[in-house]
Steps between C-alpha positions, in 0.01 A plus 500: 500500500469724808859633487450582136183687585686703771783589252248611245315708756816667606592577137161648447532728814853611376371581153199686655723718720723575210195593287382727774835689478637409844857626487786267577858567595679626193191677358525870432175658610373852528491656849285792365206465252522866381129549598481502873685420815374142554764308685648813669436680822545886529635589841539855632512666153291584203545297185279418192508362156553774245531447126608135567769586767507484871509868599640577846314823564562609859605392853771294669417135471491192289313330221558144610429164348247286681715193447847424633780392279823307572734458207398690185589724200324830525477712179345841494519852339501816707516870445554786740289808440688748717740734329779435763558311818257224409462207750321172510593135494387144493507303821525116502519207736362670802206376710414798729520876511608637844235675697481878437720470181380535141752237366684181591854505641637316194557399215442771239608534130546875526360756258649806663694731274861389478431165676263337247501126518735481809400269791631606844621212716610270216863452406565623143157638433580843348555638159492849316437631156225268375196713562315726247396807683132618445432189288370150559758256640484119523620298799529122504562385857595143575469375858619148566602374848734758647607631160348788301593646161366791295489593130418861421372583151631169377850532628647304799524744793624288799493170680467518876477260786418482867116507484373429846162483671182320389523241230184634340355854520293771329600710211408866507523829314603782724314825527719780614318788328552787750878482461552289188217579271249303301596180320345271223549126480393264212572162338542323838573130457629230733653149435511294812815282537590189697785541749842531337361498147 
């Protein structure tokens, strides 16, 4: 009877964790609750929740997840508020920011005018013509092993490879307001993947 008790106890624990909403690999979960910046750290910039969006208000820095992620699908909407020469980005899979610098060395899904979605340092990671200027845009970034791919506004943009560095790392929204203007972000979701999924 003891083995049966252990199995039943284990089943109860698993059901309890599920009932508490503990996410498992493959679950699509919100990274941002639309109310506050719980789960995020604001580094060297000013950011706040405004009308349900993350509003990057001023400074050069990052709004960084408190948790590190390895393989995942990241979905989010973003909008540049500058009339021209907007610039921001989303960093991923980094573990440190160099001293006396506001941002990591790499990798960044760019939001600079004319380079939106491109990732420097990855083979094949560039596209053009998929952005709606002065409107909300949707990115769906998949990071898996050394491969990365991006959809922009529901259309395949590119598939790249050659991702190096840490196997897990932070995700961060870039603040580059002095040169690139203010940005808004909303509908941030992540789905964690197993390797080579």
